[in-house]
PDB file with SEQRES, HELIX, SHEET and CRYST1 records, atoms N, CA, C and O in Angstrom:
SEQRES   1 A   71  MET PHE LYS PHE PRO ARG GLN VAL LEU LEU ILE GLU ILE          
SEQRES   2 A   71  GLU ARG HIS CYS GLU PHE PRO ASP CYS GLY ALA ARG ASN          
SEQRES   3 A   71  ARG ILE GLY LEU THR LYS PRO LYS ALA ILE GLU TYR ARG          
SEQRES   4 A   71  GLY PHE GLU CYS ILE GLN CYS GLU ARG TRP ASN ASP ASP          
SEQRES   5 A   71  GLY LEU HIS TYR ALA ASP MET PRO ASP TRP TRP ASP GLU          
SEQRES   6 A   71  ILE MET PRO PRO ILE ASN                                      
HELIX    1 AA1 LYS A   32  GLU A   37  1                                   6    
HELIX    2 AA2 TYR A   56  ASP A   58  5                                   3    
HELIX    3 AA3 TRP A   63  ILE A   66  1                                   4    
SHEET    1 AA1 2 LEU A   9  HIS A  16  0                                        
SHEET    2 AA1 2 ARG A  25  THR A  31 -1                                        
SHEET    1 AA2 2 GLY A  40  GLU A  42  0                                        
SHEET    2 AA2 2 TRP A  49  ASP A  51 -1                                        
CRYST1    1.000    1.000    1.000  90.00  90.00  90.00 P 1           1          
ATOM      1  N   MET A   1       0.883  -1.149  -0.059  1.00  0.00           N  
ATOM      2  CA  MET A   1      -0.033   0.004  -0.020  1.00  0.00           C  
ATOM      3  C   MET A   1       0.932   1.252  -0.009  1.00  0.00           C  
ATOM      4  O   MET A   1       1.979   1.292   0.637  1.00  0.00           O  
ATOM      5  N   PHE A   2       0.453   2.254  -0.797  1.00  0.00           N  
ATOM      6  CA  PHE A   2       1.304   3.496  -0.919  1.00  0.00           C  
ATOM      7  C   PHE A   2       0.559   4.545   0.003  1.00  0.00           C  
ATOM      8  O   PHE A   2      -0.668   4.621   0.063  1.00  0.00           O  
ATOM      9  N   LYS A   3       1.413   5.325   0.695  1.00  0.00           N  
ATOM     10  CA  LYS A   3       0.867   6.478   1.393  1.00  0.00           C  
ATOM     11  C   LYS A   3       1.481   7.699   0.907  1.00  0.00           C  
ATOM     12  O   LYS A   3       2.706   7.774   0.811  1.00  0.00           O  
ATOM     13  N   PHE A   4       0.709   8.669   0.593  1.00  0.00           N  
ATOM     14  CA  PHE A   4       1.118   9.986   0.112  1.00  0.00           C  
ATOM     15  C   PHE A   4       0.764  11.052   1.100  1.00  0.00           C  
ATOM     16  O   PHE A   4      -0.405  11.138   1.477  1.00  0.00           O  
ATOM     17  N   PRO A   5       1.673  11.866   1.547  1.00  0.00           N  
ATOM     18  CA  PRO A   5       1.218  12.987   2.464  1.00  0.00           C  
ATOM     19  C   PRO A   5       0.299  13.888   1.692  1.00  0.00           C  
ATOM     20  O   PRO A   5       0.512  14.166   0.512  1.00  0.00           O  
ATOM     21  N   ARG A   6      -0.763  14.357   2.400  1.00  0.00           N  
ATOM     22  CA  ARG A   6      -1.754  15.205   1.743  1.00  0.00           C  
ATOM     23  C   ARG A   6      -1.474  16.640   2.209  1.00  0.00           C  
ATOM     24  O   ARG A   6      -1.197  16.855   3.389  1.00  0.00           O  
ATOM     25  N   GLN A   7      -1.537  17.578   1.346  1.00  0.00           N  
ATOM     26  CA  GLN A   7      -1.349  18.983   1.627  1.00  0.00           C  
ATOM     27  C   GLN A   7      -2.428  19.718   0.842  1.00  0.00           C  
ATOM     28  O   GLN A   7      -2.875  19.283  -0.219  1.00  0.00           O  
ATOM     29  N   VAL A   8      -2.821  20.843   1.408  1.00  0.00           N  
ATOM     30  CA  VAL A   8      -3.880  21.560   0.754  1.00  0.00           C  
ATOM     31  C   VAL A   8      -3.271  22.438  -0.350  1.00  0.00           C  
ATOM     32  O   VAL A   8      -2.307  23.176  -0.150  1.00  0.00           O  
ATOM     33  N   LEU A   9      -3.913  22.304  -1.550  1.00  0.00           N  
ATOM     34  CA  LEU A   9      -3.475  23.090  -2.708  1.00  0.00           C  
ATOM     35  C   LEU A   9      -4.025  24.482  -2.515  1.00  0.00           C  
ATOM     36  O   LEU A   9      -5.216  24.660  -2.260  1.00  0.00           O  
ATOM     37  N   LEU A  10      -3.168  25.457  -2.636  1.00  0.00           N  
ATOM     38  CA  LEU A  10      -3.651  26.815  -2.422  1.00  0.00           C  
ATOM     39  C   LEU A  10      -3.927  27.534  -3.777  1.00  0.00           C  
ATOM     40  O   LEU A  10      -4.984  28.143  -3.937  1.00  0.00           O  
ATOM     41  N   ILE A  11      -3.023  27.468  -4.707  1.00  0.00           N  
ATOM     42  CA  ILE A  11      -3.158  28.073  -5.968  1.00  0.00           C  
ATOM     43  C   ILE A  11      -2.669  27.151  -7.138  1.00  0.00           C  
ATOM     44  O   ILE A  11      -1.890  26.220  -6.937  1.00  0.00           O  
ATOM     45  N   GLU A  12      -3.146  27.448  -8.308  1.00  0.00           N  
ATOM     46  CA  GLU A  12      -2.660  26.807  -9.566  1.00  0.00           C  
ATOM     47  C   GLU A  12      -2.277  27.913 -10.506  1.00  0.00           C  
ATOM     48  O   GLU A  12      -3.104  28.785 -10.774  1.00  0.00           O  
ATOM     49  N   ILE A  13      -1.144  27.927 -10.990  1.00  0.00           N  
ATOM     50  CA  ILE A  13      -0.754  28.972 -11.975  1.00  0.00           C  
ATOM     51  C   ILE A  13      -0.450  28.256 -13.326  1.00  0.00           C  
ATOM     52  O   ILE A  13      -0.169  27.058 -13.351  1.00  0.00           O  
ATOM     53  N   GLU A  14      -0.508  28.963 -14.353  1.00  0.00           N  
ATOM     54  CA  GLU A  14      -0.174  28.562 -15.725  1.00  0.00           C  
ATOM     55  C   GLU A  14       0.983  29.351 -16.232  1.00  0.00           C  
ATOM     56  O   GLU A  14       0.989  30.581 -16.189  1.00  0.00           O  
ATOM     57  N   ARG A  15       1.992  28.618 -16.726  1.00  0.00           N  
ATOM     58  CA  ARG A  15       3.154  29.224 -17.324  1.00  0.00           C  
ATOM     59  C   ARG A  15       3.468  28.521 -18.669  1.00  0.00           C  
ATOM     60  O   ARG A  15       3.139  27.352 -18.870  1.00  0.00           O  
ATOM     61  N   HIS A  16       4.123  29.291 -19.590  1.00  0.00           N  
ATOM     62  CA  HIS A  16       4.577  28.593 -20.814  1.00  0.00           C  
ATOM     63  C   HIS A  16       6.038  28.663 -20.743  1.00  0.00           C  
ATOM     64  O   HIS A  16       6.634  29.622 -20.254  1.00  0.00           O  
ATOM     65  N   CYS A  17       6.647  27.549 -21.278  1.00  0.00           N  
ATOM     66  CA  CYS A  17       8.069  27.384 -21.297  1.00  0.00           C  
ATOM     67  C   CYS A  17       8.637  28.517 -22.067  1.00  0.00           C  
ATOM     68  O   CYS A  17       8.094  28.884 -23.109  1.00  0.00           O  
ATOM     69  N   GLU A  18       9.738  29.106 -21.590  1.00  0.00           N  
ATOM     70  CA  GLU A  18      10.342  30.307 -22.240  1.00  0.00           C  
ATOM     71  C   GLU A  18      11.229  29.978 -23.394  1.00  0.00           C  
ATOM     72  O   GLU A  18      11.672  30.887 -24.096  1.00  0.00           O  
ATOM     73  N   PHE A  19      11.517  28.701 -23.632  1.00  0.00           N  
ATOM     74  CA  PHE A  19      12.337  28.303 -24.793  1.00  0.00           C  
ATOM     75  C   PHE A  19      11.524  28.323 -26.092  1.00  0.00           C  
ATOM     76  O   PHE A  19      10.505  27.642 -26.207  1.00  0.00           O  
ATOM     77  N   PRO A  20      11.996  29.128 -27.087  1.00  0.00           N  
ATOM     78  CA  PRO A  20      11.246  29.195 -28.345  1.00  0.00           C  
ATOM     79  C   PRO A  20      10.863  27.899 -29.029  1.00  0.00           C  
ATOM     80  O   PRO A  20       9.802  27.801 -29.645  1.00  0.00           O  
ATOM     81  N   ASP A  21      11.762  26.868 -28.915  1.00  0.00           N  
ATOM     82  CA  ASP A  21      11.550  25.649 -29.623  1.00  0.00           C  
ATOM     83  C   ASP A  21      10.615  24.722 -28.904  1.00  0.00           C  
ATOM     84  O   ASP A  21      10.332  23.623 -29.383  1.00  0.00           O  
ATOM     85  N   CYS A  22      10.097  25.178 -27.680  1.00  0.00           N  
ATOM     86  CA  CYS A  22       9.192  24.449 -26.868  1.00  0.00           C  
ATOM     87  C   CYS A  22       7.825  25.204 -26.680  1.00  0.00           C  
ATOM     88  O   CYS A  22       6.823  24.888 -27.321  1.00  0.00           O  
ATOM     89  N   GLY A  23       7.851  26.187 -25.791  1.00  0.00           N  
ATOM     90  CA  GLY A  23       6.655  26.963 -25.481  1.00  0.00           C  
ATOM     91  C   GLY A  23       5.499  26.200 -24.880  1.00  0.00           C  
ATOM     92  O   GLY A  23       4.368  26.686 -24.916  1.00  0.00           O  
ATOM     93  N   ALA A  24       5.743  24.998 -24.317  1.00  0.00           N  
ATOM     94  CA  ALA A  24       4.651  24.183 -23.734  1.00  0.00           C  
ATOM     95  C   ALA A  24       4.016  24.922 -22.568  1.00  0.00           C  
ATOM     96  O   ALA A  24       4.650  25.650 -21.804  1.00  0.00           O  
ATOM     97  N   ARG A  25       2.662  24.668 -22.490  1.00  0.00           N  
ATOM     98  CA  ARG A  25       1.882  25.168 -21.297  1.00  0.00           C  
ATOM     99  C   ARG A  25       2.065  24.217 -20.127  1.00  0.00           C  
ATOM    100  O   ARG A  25       1.881  23.003 -20.207  1.00  0.00           O  
ATOM    101  N   ASN A  26       2.430  24.842 -19.073  1.00  0.00           N  
ATOM    102  CA  ASN A  26       2.666  24.066 -17.784  1.00  0.00           C  
ATOM    103  C   ASN A  26       1.639  24.643 -16.782  1.00  0.00           C  
ATOM    104  O   ASN A  26       1.494  25.853 -16.608  1.00  0.00           O  
ATOM    105  N   ARG A  27       0.952  23.705 -16.149  1.00  0.00           N  
ATOM    106  CA  ARG A  27      -0.038  24.080 -15.041  1.00  0.00           C  
ATOM    107  C   ARG A  27       0.694  23.564 -13.827  1.00  0.00           C  
ATOM    108  O   ARG A  27       1.103  22.405 -13.760  1.00  0.00           O  
ATOM    109  N   ILE A  28       0.857  24.517 -12.807  1.00  0.00           N  
ATOM    110  CA  ILE A  28       1.625  24.254 -11.610  1.00  0.00           C  
ATOM    111  C   ILE A  28       0.750  24.491 -10.453  1.00  0.00           C  
ATOM    112  O   ILE A  28       0.235  25.594 -10.271  1.00  0.00           O  
ATOM    113  N   GLY A  29       0.549  23.401  -9.594  1.00  0.00           N  
ATOM    114  CA  GLY A  29      -0.197  23.552  -8.362  1.00  0.00           C  
ATOM    115  C   GLY A  29       0.764  23.772  -7.203  1.00  0.00           C  
ATOM    116  O   GLY A  29       1.776  23.079  -7.103  1.00  0.00           O  
ATOM    117  N   LEU A  30       0.462  24.730  -6.323  1.00  0.00           N  
ATOM    118  CA  LEU A  30       1.335  25.121  -5.225  1.00  0.00           C  
ATOM    119  C   LEU A  30       0.664  25.060  -3.890  1.00  0.00           C  
ATOM    120  O   LEU A  30      -0.454  25.553  -3.737  1.00  0.00           O  
ATOM    121  N   THR A  31       1.324  24.458  -2.896  1.00  0.00           N  
ATOM    122  CA  THR A  31       0.857  24.540  -1.586  1.00  0.00           C  
ATOM    123  C   THR A  31       1.442  25.923  -0.941  1.00  0.00           C  
ATOM    124  O   THR A  31       2.229  26.620  -1.580  1.00  0.00           O  
ATOM    125  N   LYS A  32       1.056  26.224   0.204  1.00  0.00           N  
ATOM    126  CA  LYS A  32       1.699  27.397   0.879  1.00  0.00           C  
ATOM    127  C   LYS A  32       3.181  27.394   0.919  1.00  0.00           C  
ATOM    128  O   LYS A  32       3.797  28.354   0.457  1.00  0.00           O  
ATOM    129  N   PRO A  33       3.821  26.330   1.465  1.00  0.00           N  
ATOM    130  CA  PRO A  33       5.369  26.307   1.470  1.00  0.00           C  
ATOM    131  C   PRO A  33       5.966  26.393   0.063  1.00  0.00           C  
ATOM    132  O   PRO A  33       6.982  27.050  -0.169  1.00  0.00           O  
ATOM    133  N   LYS A  34       5.301  25.710  -0.856  1.00  0.00           N  
ATOM    134  CA  LYS A  34       5.905  25.672  -2.220  1.00  0.00           C  
ATOM    135  C   LYS A  34       5.659  27.147  -2.819  1.00  0.00           C  
ATOM    136  O   LYS A  34       6.539  27.651  -3.517  1.00  0.00           O  
ATOM    137  N   ALA A  35       4.603  27.758  -2.580  1.00  0.00           N  
ATOM    138  CA  ALA A  35       4.268  29.086  -3.179  1.00  0.00           C  
ATOM    139  C   ALA A  35       5.329  30.068  -2.560  1.00  0.00           C  
ATOM    140  O   ALA A  35       5.874  30.886  -3.301  1.00  0.00           O  
ATOM    141  N   ILE A  36       5.601  30.017  -1.375  1.00  0.00           N  
ATOM    142  CA  ILE A  36       6.527  30.933  -0.717  1.00  0.00           C  
ATOM    143  C   ILE A  36       7.997  30.695  -1.246  1.00  0.00           C  
ATOM    144  O   ILE A  36       8.808  31.621  -1.249  1.00  0.00           O  
ATOM    145  N   GLU A  37       8.287  29.554  -1.649  1.00  0.00           N  
ATOM    146  CA  GLU A  37       9.722  29.214  -2.070  1.00  0.00           C  
ATOM    147  C   GLU A  37       9.774  29.258  -3.674  1.00  0.00           C  
ATOM    148  O   GLU A  37      10.842  29.149  -4.276  1.00  0.00           O  
ATOM    149  N   TYR A  38       8.659  29.410  -4.258  1.00  0.00           N  
ATOM    150  CA  TYR A  38       8.594  29.291  -5.804  1.00  0.00           C  
ATOM    151  C   TYR A  38       9.618  30.209  -6.519  1.00  0.00           C  
ATOM    152  O   TYR A  38       9.610  31.433  -6.390  1.00  0.00           O  
ATOM    153  N   ARG A  39      10.521  29.505  -7.301  1.00  0.00           N  
ATOM    154  CA  ARG A  39      11.468  30.358  -8.048  1.00  0.00           C  
ATOM    155  C   ARG A  39      11.549  29.932  -9.544  1.00  0.00           C  
ATOM    156  O   ARG A  39      12.375  30.442 -10.301  1.00  0.00           O  
ATOM    157  N   GLY A  40      10.692  29.013  -9.931  1.00  0.00           N  
ATOM    158  CA  GLY A  40      10.635  28.550 -11.286  1.00  0.00           C  
ATOM    159  C   GLY A  40      10.137  27.110 -11.394  1.00  0.00           C  
ATOM    160  O   GLY A  40       9.728  26.511 -10.399  1.00  0.00           O  
ATOM    161  N   PHE A  41      10.175  26.567 -12.597  1.00  0.00           N  
ATOM    162  CA  PHE A  41       9.624  25.229 -12.865  1.00  0.00           C  
ATOM    163  C   PHE A  41      10.366  24.514 -13.919  1.00  0.00           C  
ATOM    164  O   PHE A  41      11.049  25.147 -14.725  1.00  0.00           O  
ATOM    165  N   GLU A  42      10.269  23.230 -13.959  1.00  0.00           N  
ATOM    166  CA  GLU A  42      10.861  22.395 -14.963  1.00  0.00           C  
ATOM    167  C   GLU A  42       9.690  22.091 -15.962  1.00  0.00           C  
ATOM    168  O   GLU A  42       8.626  21.609 -15.572  1.00  0.00           O  
ATOM    169  N   CYS A  43       9.937  22.389 -17.220  1.00  0.00           N  
ATOM    170  CA  CYS A  43       9.000  22.179 -18.262  1.00  0.00           C  
ATOM    171  C   CYS A  43       8.561  20.714 -18.316  1.00  0.00           C  
ATOM    172  O   CYS A  43       9.403  19.818 -18.254  1.00  0.00           O  
ATOM    173  N   ILE A  44       7.279  20.464 -18.428  1.00  0.00           N  
ATOM    174  CA  ILE A  44       6.841  19.102 -18.572  1.00  0.00           C  
ATOM    175  C   ILE A  44       7.173  18.410 -19.874  1.00  0.00           C  
ATOM    176  O   ILE A  44       7.238  17.184 -19.963  1.00  0.00           O  
ATOM    177  N   GLN A  45       7.387  19.272 -20.917  1.00  0.00           N  
ATOM    178  CA  GLN A  45       7.678  18.778 -22.231  1.00  0.00           C  
ATOM    179  C   GLN A  45       9.200  18.584 -22.495  1.00  0.00           C  
ATOM    180  O   GLN A  45       9.688  17.495 -22.798  1.00  0.00           O  
ATOM    181  N   CYS A  46       9.882  19.699 -22.358  1.00  0.00           N  
ATOM    182  CA  CYS A  46      11.376  19.636 -22.725  1.00  0.00           C  
ATOM    183  C   CYS A  46      12.169  19.350 -21.528  1.00  0.00           C  
ATOM    184  O   CYS A  46      13.352  19.048 -21.689  1.00  0.00           O  
ATOM    185  N   GLU A  47      11.663  19.406 -20.326  1.00  0.00           N  
ATOM    186  CA  GLU A  47      12.418  19.139 -19.112  1.00  0.00           C  
ATOM    187  C   GLU A  47      13.479  20.164 -18.739  1.00  0.00           C  
ATOM    188  O   GLU A  47      14.331  19.890 -17.895  1.00  0.00           O  
ATOM    189  N   ARG A  48      13.438  21.367 -19.370  1.00  0.00           N  
ATOM    190  CA  ARG A  48      14.353  22.407 -19.066  1.00  0.00           C  
ATOM    191  C   ARG A  48      13.831  23.296 -17.930  1.00  0.00           C  
ATOM    192  O   ARG A  48      12.625  23.414 -17.718  1.00  0.00           O  
ATOM    193  N   TRP A  49      14.741  23.896 -17.231  1.00  0.00           N  
ATOM    194  CA  TRP A  49      14.351  24.769 -16.061  1.00  0.00           C  
ATOM    195  C   TRP A  49      13.980  26.138 -16.623  1.00  0.00           C  
ATOM    196  O   TRP A  49      14.616  26.623 -17.559  1.00  0.00           O  
ATOM    197  N   ASN A  50      12.997  26.728 -16.078  1.00  0.00           N  
ATOM    198  CA  ASN A  50      12.474  28.075 -16.366  1.00  0.00           C  
ATOM    199  C   ASN A  50      12.501  28.871 -15.136  1.00  0.00           C  
ATOM    200  O   ASN A  50      11.718  28.602 -14.226  1.00  0.00           O  
ATOM    201  N   ASP A  51      13.409  29.903 -15.033  1.00  0.00           N  
ATOM    202  CA  ASP A  51      13.425  30.830 -13.921  1.00  0.00           C  
ATOM    203  C   ASP A  51      12.083  31.586 -13.921  1.00  0.00           C  
ATOM    204  O   ASP A  51      11.632  32.054 -14.966  1.00  0.00           O  
ATOM    205  N   ASP A  52      11.467  31.698 -12.768  1.00  0.00           N  
ATOM    206  CA  ASP A  52      10.136  32.413 -12.752  1.00  0.00           C  
ATOM    207  C   ASP A  52       9.887  32.880 -11.257  1.00  0.00           C  
ATOM    208  O   ASP A  52      10.586  32.466 -10.332  1.00  0.00           O  
ATOM    209  N   GLY A  53       8.956  33.674 -11.107  1.00  0.00           N  
ATOM    210  CA  GLY A  53       8.453  34.081  -9.839  1.00  0.00           C  
ATOM    211  C   GLY A  53       7.045  34.359  -9.808  1.00  0.00           C  
ATOM    212  O   GLY A  53       6.425  34.518 -10.859  1.00  0.00           O  
ATOM    213  N   LEU A  54       6.470  34.434  -8.640  1.00  0.00           N  
ATOM    214  CA  LEU A  54       5.047  34.649  -8.548  1.00  0.00           C  
ATOM    215  C   LEU A  54       4.799  36.263  -8.509  1.00  0.00           C  
ATOM    216  O   LEU A  54       5.516  37.025  -7.861  1.00  0.00           O  
ATOM    217  N   HIS A  55       3.756  36.647  -9.243  1.00  0.00           N  
ATOM    218  CA  HIS A  55       3.427  38.129  -9.208  1.00  0.00           C  
ATOM    219  C   HIS A  55       2.183  38.187  -8.362  1.00  0.00           C  
ATOM    220  O   HIS A  55       1.439  37.231  -8.144  1.00  0.00           O  
ATOM    221  N   TYR A  56       2.032  39.475  -7.888  1.00  0.00           N  
ATOM    222  CA  TYR A  56       0.840  39.710  -7.079  1.00  0.00           C  
ATOM    223  C   TYR A  56      -0.471  39.294  -7.784  1.00  0.00           C  
ATOM    224  O   TYR A  56      -1.387  38.782  -7.140  1.00  0.00           O  
ATOM    225  N   ALA A  57      -0.552  39.518  -9.100  1.00  0.00           N  
ATOM    226  CA  ALA A  57      -1.637  39.208  -9.871  1.00  0.00           C  
ATOM    227  C   ALA A  57      -2.037  37.755  -9.840  1.00  0.00           C  
ATOM    228  O   ALA A  57      -3.205  37.408 -10.012  1.00  0.00           O  
ATOM    229  N   ASP A  58      -0.953  36.828  -9.595  1.00  0.00           N  
ATOM    230  CA  ASP A  58      -1.163  35.421  -9.567  1.00  0.00           C  
ATOM    231  C   ASP A  58      -1.902  35.008  -8.319  1.00  0.00           C  
ATOM    232  O   ASP A  58      -2.537  33.954  -8.301  1.00  0.00           O  
ATOM    233  N   MET A  59      -1.834  35.820  -7.262  1.00  0.00           N  
ATOM    234  CA  MET A  59      -2.376  35.370  -5.970  1.00  0.00           C  
ATOM    235  C   MET A  59      -3.833  35.591  -5.836  1.00  0.00           C  
ATOM    236  O   MET A  59      -4.379  36.531  -6.413  1.00  0.00           O  
ATOM    237  N   PRO A  60      -4.509  34.713  -5.057  1.00  0.00           N  
ATOM    238  CA  PRO A  60      -5.938  34.989  -4.720  1.00  0.00           C  
ATOM    239  C   PRO A  60      -6.021  36.181  -3.780  1.00  0.00           C  
ATOM    240  O   PRO A  60      -5.023  36.655  -3.238  1.00  0.00           O  
ATOM    241  N   ASP A  61      -7.235  36.637  -3.614  1.00  0.00           N  
ATOM    242  CA  ASP A  61      -7.532  37.823  -2.783  1.00  0.00           C  
ATOM    243  C   ASP A  61      -7.085  37.674  -1.329  1.00  0.00           C  
ATOM    244  O   ASP A  61      -6.684  38.656  -0.705  1.00  0.00           O  
ATOM    245  N   TRP A  62      -7.150  36.408  -0.763  1.00  0.00           N  
ATOM    246  CA  TRP A  62      -6.756  36.161   0.547  1.00  0.00           C  
ATOM    247  C   TRP A  62      -5.319  35.887   0.831  1.00  0.00           C  
ATOM    248  O   TRP A  62      -4.946  35.477   1.930  1.00  0.00           O  
ATOM    249  N   TRP A  63      -4.511  36.117  -0.174  1.00  0.00           N  
ATOM    250  CA  TRP A  63      -3.026  35.802  -0.020  1.00  0.00           C  
ATOM    251  C   TRP A  63      -2.357  36.539   1.052  1.00  0.00           C  
ATOM    252  O   TRP A  63      -1.547  35.995   1.802  1.00  0.00           O  
ATOM    253  N   ASP A  64      -2.734  37.945   1.143  1.00  0.00           N  
ATOM    254  CA  ASP A  64      -2.039  38.684   2.133  1.00  0.00           C  
ATOM    255  C   ASP A  64      -2.260  38.192   3.609  1.00  0.00           C  
ATOM    256  O   ASP A  64      -1.470  38.465   4.513  1.00  0.00           O  
ATOM    257  N   GLU A  65      -3.360  37.472   3.773  1.00  0.00           N  
ATOM    258  CA  GLU A  65      -3.681  36.992   5.084  1.00  0.00           C  
ATOM    259  C   GLU A  65      -2.825  35.794   5.499  1.00  0.00           C  
ATOM    260  O   GLU A  65      -2.694  35.516   6.692  1.00  0.00           O  
ATOM    261  N   ILE A  66      -2.254  35.098   4.554  1.00  0.00           N  
ATOM    262  CA  ILE A  66      -1.372  33.945   4.900  1.00  0.00           C  
ATOM    263  C   ILE A  66       0.067  34.086   4.764  1.00  0.00           C  
ATOM    264  O   ILE A  66       0.843  33.256   5.238  1.00  0.00           O  
ATOM    265  N   MET A  67       0.452  35.150   4.107  1.00  0.00           N  
ATOM    266  CA  MET A  67       1.893  35.388   3.852  1.00  0.00           C  
ATOM    267  C   MET A  67       2.626  35.946   5.089  1.00  0.00           C  
ATOM    268  O   MET A  67       2.123  36.865   5.736  1.00  0.00           O  
ATOM    269  N   PRO A  68       3.729  35.435   5.397  1.00  0.00           N  
ATOM    270  CA  PRO A  68       4.469  36.013   6.530  1.00  0.00           C  
ATOM    271  C   PRO A  68       4.928  37.435   6.193  1.00  0.00           C  
ATOM    272  O   PRO A  68       5.138  37.752   5.023  1.00  0.00           O  
ATOM    273  N   PRO A  69       5.096  38.345   7.268  1.00  0.00           N  
ATOM    274  CA  PRO A  69       5.509  39.681   6.962  1.00  0.00           C  
ATOM    275  C   PRO A  69       6.929  39.678   6.429  1.00  0.00           C  
ATOM    276  O   PRO A  69       7.762  38.872   6.842  1.00  0.00           O  
ATOM    277  N   ILE A  70       7.200  40.617   5.477  1.00  0.00           N  
ATOM    278  CA  ILE A  70       8.527  40.786   4.909  1.00  0.00           C  
ATOM    279  C   ILE A  70       9.328  41.715   5.803  1.00  0.00           C  
ATOM    280  O   ILE A  70       8.928  42.856   6.034  1.00  0.00           O  
ATOM    281  N   ASN A  71      10.456  41.232   6.305  1.00  0.00           N  
ATOM    282  CA  ASN A  71      11.325  42.104   7.152  1.00  0.00           C  
ATOM    283  C   ASN A  71      12.353  42.869   6.340  1.00  0.00           C  
ATOM    284  O   ASN A  71      13.141  43.629   6.901  1.00  0.00           O  
TER     285      ASN A  71                                                      
END                                                                             
């Protein structure tokens, strides 16, 4: 029997691979810890790393309530 830890999915973002010969659409689900640490993604098609960051527009309205204060 397999056991997988369950975490609550907070947001899902959509990004396109930055490489012109790929451009694949990537849908990325993030939990709170993953969203805070998010710095990019590996493309599901070409498997190359894409540097990225979350923008305020990517966040749901309640995001400010859960984010730690920036010092």
